[in-house]
Residue, then its C-alpha position, 0 to 999 in steps of 0.5 A: m267368604a264372611l262368616k256370620r254369627r248370631m246369638i239369640a237370648g230369651i227374656d229368661d236368660i237375663e240373670a241380672v240388670t246392672f245400673q251405672c252411675s254417670s257421676c262416679n261410675s259405680r255399679t249396682t247389679i240386681p238379679t232379675a228374681s228380686l228386681i222390682e223397680v229401678p233403684r232410686q239413686c246411686t248407692a255410692c255417691n247419692t248424687v245421681w237419681w235414676r228415678a223420681n219418687e213415684f214409680a209409674t205403674n204403667v210405663s210407655t215407650s216415651g217414659p225413662a228407658g230404665m223403667a221400661l226395661v224393668q217393667a218389660i222384664r217383670t211382665m215377660t217373666t210373669m207371662i212365661r211363668e203363667g205359660k209354664d203353669r198351663q202346660 
């Protein structure tokens, strides 16, 4: 008999997002409370750019994945906070 195990996490369970440089493999971790946008570039080697100078206000699924993730976390956190305020 196979045993299945599932783990469910909500958006409010995410405590931080870590970005890893593809060049030097260093990591930058940002707590979700202060997560505003994707870091501009690797802080260790300054050679890998994670985003362009302009930060799009509307990111679609065809946009960069990192920006879409950050926007989704910010949007869902706001929606959860507003839902709790209404109760």
